[in-house]
Structures are given as structure tokens and as C-alpha cells.
N, C-alpha and C positions, 0 to 999 in steps of 0.2 A: 467528572473529565467532559470535554466539550466534546463534539460530535465528529469535527476534523481530527482531532486527535486519537479518538476512538477508530476511525476509517484507518489513519496511520498504522496504527498498533494492529487493526486485523490484517490488513496489509503486509506488514512486519512476516505475522504469525504466519500467514498464507506463502510468503517467500521462502521462507525458513522449513515449511513443511516440503514443498516443490524440490525446494535445492537438495534437501535431506532425502528425498526420492528420487537423486538424479537425474532430474528433468532439467534440461538445458535451453529448454525453448517454452515461453509462457505469454501470456495474453492475462494480465490480472486488471479485474475492472472493478470499477467502484462508482458507486452513485454520488460522490462527493467531488464535483467540481472544482471547488477550490483545492483541493489536492491533488488533482491531474495538473490545473494548470502551476501548482506550484513545483510538480516535478517536470514539467516542460519548459519552464522557465529559468530552472533552479537557480532560484533567486535564493540568497544566504542573508541570513542578520544572526543575530546572536541570542536567540530564542532557544528554550527549552525544545521548543519544536522544530526550529531549523537544524538543531542536534541528531532530532530522530529522523531527519530527513536524508542525515549523511548519512546515517547508521543503515538506511535501508538503502540507498545509492550503492554503498561498501557490498550489500550482500546482492544486488542486481550485475555485479561485476563478474558473477560467477556465470552468468548463462550467456547462453552464443546468441539467442536472440530473444528479446523481451521485451514487451508494451505494458503501458499503465492506460487505459480507457475509460473514458465517462460514459456509464451506461445511465439510464435514466430509472430511479430508485425503484419505481413500479415495474421493470425489467429485470433487477438485481437483486437475486434471493441468496445467491450464494455470497454474496459482497455482504448482506444482512447478517447472515447467521453469522460469518467471520466476525464482522461487527458485533456482537452479543457475546461470543466466544470472548473476544478480548475485555469487553465491559465486564463479564464477571470474572476475570481472571485475577 
């Protein structure tokens, strides 16, 4: 599993957890700049990764206010923990 896919899996798990706890406003942080760029551009292709991003976009529709932000890896221990959780799943 590559890093970008693992970060997307961790993001998806975090979004589902937040949504299941009835939180409607959230800021998700990741150390993966390419993932944030894909979200901001919403560029689509026929890859499995693009399909996974579509699933995440659908989950985000349930939020009133949501952001996905880049945070330098050295400052982002929460996203790192979620990434490790997704890899071990």
C-alpha cells in the first residue's frame, strides 16, 4: 500500500468516526500534500484511488462545514496515528 492510499484510508476512517459521532463541522489535517491537492482540484480519472476519493467526497456531503488541510508531517501526529491504524487494518 502506498503512502497516498494509506493517508486516504486514514482520512476516510477519521471522517466516518466524526460523522458517526454526529459532528457536523470539522477540519481534517494530513501530511500528504498530493492528497490535499487532489481534493482541492477534484480531478477525476479511472483509477482505484480516484474511486476511493469519490467515496470520501460522498462522506463529506453530510457535514455543514468541512475542510481538508495540509499540515507538515512533523506537526501532524494525529494524521500519522490514523494512517498507521489504516495500514494495520
